[in-house]
C-alpha positions in Angstrom: -37.6 21.4 17.6 -36.9 21.7 14.0 -35.3 25.4 15.1 -33.3 23.9 17.8 -31.8 21.2 15.8 -30.8 23.8 13.3 -29.4 26.1 16.0 -27.3 23.3 17.0 -25.7 22.6 13.3 -25.0 26.0 13.3 -23.1 26.2 16.4 -21.0 22.7 15.6 -20.6 24.4 11.8 -19.1 27.3 13.8 -17.1 25.6 16.1 -15.5 23.4 13.4 -14.4 26.7 11.7 -12.7 28.1 14.4 -11.2 25.3 15.3 -9.7 25.2 11.6 -8.7 28.7 11.8 -7.0 28.0 15.0 -5.1 25.1 14.3 -4.0 26.9 11.1 -2.9 29.5 13.1 -0.6 27.1 15.6 1.0 25.8 12.7 1.7 29.2 10.9 3.5 29.7 14.5 4.6 26.6 14.9 5.9 25.9 11.2 9.7 25.3 11.6 9.3 22.6 14.3 6.4 21.3 12.2 9.1 20.9 9.3 11.5 19.6 11.2 9.2 16.8 12.7 7.9 16.0 9.1 11.7 15.5 7.8 12.1 13.3 11.1 8.9 11.5 9.8 10.4 10.6 6.1 13.6 9.9 7.5 11.8 7.3 10.0 9.8 5.8 7.1 13.3 5.2 5.1 15.2 3.5 7.6 12.5 1.4 9.4 12.9 -1.4 7.0 16.8 -1.7 7.7 16.1 -1.3 11.5 13.4 -4.0 11.2 16.0 -6.0 9.3 18.6 -6.0 11.9 16.2 -6.4 14.8 14.9 -9.5 13.3 18.4 -10.9 12.8 19.4 -14.1 15.3 22.9 -13.6 16.7 24.9 -16.7 16.9 25.5 -19.0 19.0 22.3 -18.5 21.1 19.9 -16.8 18.3 19.9 -13.7 20.3 18.1 -10.2 18.9 19.5 -7.1 18.8 17.0 -4.8 20.7 15.0 -2.5 18.5 16.9 0.8 20.5 20.2 -0.6 19.5 19.3 -1.4 15.9 18.0 2.1 15.6 21.4 3.5 17.1 23.3 1.4 14.7 21.5 2.9 11.6 21.9 6.3 12.5 25.2 6.1 13.7 26.2 3.9 10.3 24.1 6.6 8.0 26.6 9.5 10.1 29.5 7.8 9.6 28.9 7.5 5.9 28.1 11.3 5.5 31.0 12.2 7.7 33.1 9.7 5.5 31.8 11.1 2.1 32.1 14.8 3.5 35.9 14.6 4.1 36.1 13.0 0.8 34.6 15.4 -1.0 36.5 18.3 1.3 39.8 16.4 0.3 38.7 16.4 -3.5 37.6 19.6 -3.3 40.6 21.2 -1.4 42.9 19.7 -3.9 41.1 20.4 -6.8 39.1 23.6 -6.2 42.1 25.6 -5.1 43.7 24.9 -8.3 40.0 25.6 -9.9 40.0 28.8 -8.1 43.3 30.0 -9.2 42.4 29.6 -12.9 39.1 30.7 -13.0 39.9 33.8 -13.9 41.7 32.6 -16.9 38.6 30.3 -17.8 36.1 33.5 -17.4 38.5 35.5 -19.4 38.8 32.8 -22.3 35.0 32.6 -21.9 34.6 36.4 -22.2 36.5 36.3 -25.6 33.8 33.7 -26.9 31.2 35.9 -26.3 32.6 38.8 -28.0 33.2 37.2 -31.1 29.8 35.8 -30.8 28.1 39.8 -30.6 30.7 40.2 -33.7 28.3 37.9 -35.2 25.3 38.3 -33.6 24.8 41.8 -32.4 21.6 40.8 -30.5 23.2 38.8 -27.8 23.8 41.4 -24.8 27.4 42.2 -23.5 28.6 39.5 -21.1 29.2 42.2 -18.4 25.0 42.6 -18.5 24.7 38.6 -18.4 27.2 38.9 -15.1 25.5 41.2 -13.7 22.2 39.7 -14.3 23.6 36.1 -13.0 24.7 37.7 -9.7 21.7 39.1 -9.1 19.7 36.1 -9.6 22.2 34.2 -7.8 22.0 36.7 -5.2 18.3 36.3 -4.8 18.5 32.7 -4.8 20.9 33.1 -2.1 19.0 35.1 0.1 16.1 33.0 -0.5 17.6 29.9 0.4 19.3 31.7 3.4 15.7 32.8 4.5 14.2 29.5 4.2 17.0 27.8 5.7 16.8 30.5 8.8 13.0 29.4 8.8 13.7 26.0 9.2 17.2 25.4 11.0 17.7 28.9 12.5 15.8 28.4 15.9 19.0 27.2 17.8 21.1 27.0 15.1 21.9 24.3 12.2 23.5 21.9 15.1 20.8 22.2 17.3 18.0 21.7 14.5 20.1 18.5 13.0 20.2 17.1 16.4 16.6 17.5 17.2 15.8 15.6 13.6 17.9 13.0 14.6 16.4 12.6 18.4 12.8 12.8 16.9 13.5 10.4 14.1 15.2 8.2 16.6 11.8 8.2 19.3 9.7 8.3 16.0 11.2 5.3 15.1 11.3 3.6 18.6 7.9 3.8 19.3 6.3 3.3 15.9 4.1 0.7 17.1 2.6 2.7 20.4 2.1 5.8 17.8 0.1 3.7 15.2 -1.8 1.8 18.1 -2.8 5.1 19.8 -3.5 6.6 16.4 -5.8 3.5 15.7 -7.4 3.4 19.1 -9.2 7.1 17.9 -10.8 5.0 14.8 -14.0 3.0 15.0 -13.4 -0.8 14.8 -15.0 -1.0 11.5 -12.3 1.0 10.0 -9.3 0.2 11.9 -7.8 -2.7 9.4 -8.4 0.0 6.7 -6.6 2.8 8.6 -3.8 0.6 9.4 -2.9 -0.8 5.8 -2.9 2.9 4.5 -0.6 3.7 7.3 2.0 1.2 6.5 1.6 2.1 2.8 2.0 5.3 3.3 5.0 5.0 5.7 6.7 2.4 2.7 5.8 5.6 0.0 7.4 7.7 2.0 10.9 5.8 2.8 10.9 4.8 -0.7 11.4 8.2 -1.7 14.5 8.6 0.5 16.1 5.8 -0.7 14.8 7.0 -4.6 16.6 10.5 -3.6 20.1 8.5 -2.6 19.8 6.3 -5.9 19.2 9.5 -7.8 22.0 11.3 -6.4 24.5 8.4 -6.9 23.6 7.8 -10.7 24.4 11.4 -11.0 27.8 11.3 -10.0 29.0 8.3 -11.7 27.3 9.4 -15.2 29.1 13.2 -14.7 32.2 11.8 -13.4 32.4 9.0 -16.6 31.6 11.4 -18.7 34.2 14.4 -17.6 36.9 11.8 -17.4 36.1 10.6 -21.4 35.9 14.4 -22.6 39.3 15.1 -20.6 37.9 17.6 -18.6 39.6 18.3 -15.6 38.7 17.8 -12.1 36.2 15.3 -13.4 35.8 13.9 -9.8 35.0 17.2 -8.0 32.2 18.2 -10.4 30.8 14.7 -10.0 30.5 15.0 -6.5 29.0 18.6 -7.0 26.5 17.4 -9.2 25.6 14.6 -6.8 25.7 16.6 -3.8 23.4 19.3 -5.5 21.0 16.6 -6.6 20.0 16.0 -3.0 18.0 19.4 -3.9 15.9 17.7 -6.8 17.0 18.5 -10.7 20.1 20.8 -9.3 22.7 18.6 -9.9 23.2 19.0 -13.4 23.1 23.0 -13.4 25.7 23.2 -10.6 28.2 21.1 -12.2 27.6 22.2 -15.9 27.9 25.8 -14.7 31.4 24.7 -13.6 32.3 22.5 -16.3 31.4 24.6 -19.1 33.8 27.1 -18.7 36.5 24.5 -17.8 35.9 22.7 -21.3 36.2 26.1 -22.8 39.3 27.4 -21.7 41.4 23.9 -21.7 39.9 21.9 -24.6 39.3 21.8 -28.2 36.2 23.6 -29.6 34.6 20.2 -30.0 35.1 19.2 -26.5 33.6 22.3 -25.1 30.3 21.8 -27.6 30.2 18.3 -26.5 30.4 19.0 -22.9 27.8 21.7 -23.7 25.9 19.2 -25.2 26.1 17.0 -22.5 24.8 18.9 -19.7 21.7 20.0 -21.5 20.6 16.4 -22.4 21.6 15.4 -18.9 19.4 18.5 -17.3 16.8 17.5 -19.8 16.8 13.7 -19.3 17.3 13.8 -15.5 14.4 16.3 -14.7 11.9 14.7 -17.4 12.4 10.9 -17.4 15.1 9.8 -15.1 14.0 11.6 -11.7 10.1 11.1 -12.4 10.8 7.1 -13.3 12.6 6.6 -10.4 9.9 8.7 -8.1 7.3 6.7 -9.8 8.9 3.4 -9.0 9.6 4.5 -5.3 6.4 6.3 -3.9 3.7 5.7 -6.7 3.8 9.5 -8.2 3.3 9.7 -12.0 6.2 11.6 -13.7 3.8 14.5 -14.0 2.7 14.6 -10.4 5.8 14.6 -9.2 7.2 17.3 -11.3 4.0 19.5 -10.3 4.6 18.2 -6.7 8.2 19.7 -6.9 7.6 22.9 -8.0 4.9 23.8 -5.9 6.8 22.7 -2.6 10.0 24.8 -4.0 7.4 27.9 -4.3 6.0 27.8 -1.3 9.0 26.6 1.3 12.3 26.6 -1.2 14.5 24.0 -0.8 12.9 22.4 2.1 9.8 22.5 0.1 11.5 20.8 -2.8 12.8 18.2 -0.6 9.8 17.1 1.4 6.9 17.8 -1.1 7.3 14.6 -2.7 7.1 12.1 0.0 4.4 13.8 1.5 2.2 13.9 -1.7 3.0 10.1 -2.0 1.9 9.8 1.5 -1.6 12.0 1.0 -2.0 10.1 -2.4 -2.3 6.6 -0.2 -4.7 7.9 2.2 -6.8 9.6 -0.8 -7.1 6.5 -2.7 -7.3 4.0 0.1 -9.8 5.8 2.7 -11.1 9.1 1.1 -12.3 8.1 -2.2 -13.9 4.7 -0.7 -15.9 6.6 1.8 -17.4 9.2 -1.1 -18.4 6.3 -3.2 -20.0 4.6 0.1 -21.4 8.0 0.7 -23.1 8.3 -3.0 -24.0 4.8 -3.0 -26.2 5.2 0.3 -27.3 8.6 -0.9 -28.4 7.0 -4.3 -30.3 3.9 -2.4 -31.9 6.5 -0.2 -33.3 8.5 -3.1 -34.5 5.2 -4.7 -36.0 4.4 -1.7 -37.8 8.2 -1.0 -39.1 7.9 -4.8 -40.4 4.3 -4.7 -44.4 4.6 -4.5 -45.5 2.9 -1.5 -46.7 -0.8 -1.8 -50.3 -1.3 -2.0 -52.0 -4.2 0.1 -53.9 -6.4 -1.9 -57.9 -5.6 -1.6 -59.4 -8.5 0.8 -61.9 -10.9 -0.3 -65.3 -10.4 1.0 -66.6 -13.5 2.7 -69.0 -15.8 0.9 -72.5 -15.7 2.1 -73.4 -18.7 4.1 -76.8 -20.1 2.5 -79.2 -21.6 5.0 -79.5 -25.1 5.1 -82.5 -26.8 3.5 -85.6 -27.7 5.5 -86.3 -31.1 6.9 -89.1 -32.3 4.8 -89.2 -35.5 6.9 -90.9 -34.3 9.9 -93.5 -32.3 7.7 -94.8 -35.5 5.8 -94.6 -37.5 8.9 -98.3 -36.2 10.0 -99.7 -36.3 6.3 -101.7 -39.8 5.7 -100.7 -42.2 3.3 -102.6 -42.3 0.2 -104.3 -45.4 -0.6 -102.6 -47.5 -3.3 
């Protein structure tokens, strides 16, 4: 009987390992679709509070409610119109200021080259600008190739348009069928744990949606700070530089570097030396404050991750999946943290407590029954002497 139980356990373990390997193989083959679904899940979590507010609103005069499907369409179309307006604004500003910047960039680079030559005469250990330019082009080529490969892996199934449309459709149906999906998932859980799992799902969705709102907030802050600083310093193309920094900030921690790479040569070529130094110091300080304080604080208030955890998760996601990994790593880690704290850790503690109680019960000595008292001996009743004395003659007085 014991050998049969061991054989059954071995078969179950082997089947579990095979199932895990098969699941990983399927995920590797469908990785692009899985990433699209994860992006749609994050977007759905982000727009769900707005959709719910529109759906719960009462329309005068009879207090009609907007159907949930129409509320989702309103939010998605509003978001598309907003991004289209931002894109048109950016392209108009970029077209007017970008052409002028493109025409004058060789002059700016020539001025910057003269500055480097003066520095090399003072500090010979500085490499020549030509060598730095070649290295920068190589690095930019590697980054561009890496970004292109990552984008092709995610959005290269049938083109970027199809992938964007797929994300929007998935977002629509995930938001529309949120309750049905949750009910189906909860039906697979035991009744005793459904309340805990339901609360964990709600909190995870809130944290993932909070990341999206926090990232947009961070991009707007970076846009405003760069634009105002460039205006105060008198740097040309201030609005364009702010927009470049804000759009690049959608990829975490990239905004100050993207704007600074353009602003610093422009400041050196068009402004006094102190303005150039102030611009250089500004972008160095901004990159440090944004990467080490502002972004982690916003992520902590939005998703509940500590600054150190946010930085480590962000770097890990970028190393695994490039730009897309940097975008989705923080909200996924926030959701995983919720499940870990609310479900996994309590389950482990309960198992440890049950194991401890079982161990103590096995080690405790068996209770000893008290000794049974022996019955007291029954004494024979005394003999009846009246009958014995009845036959004796009475003595003479």
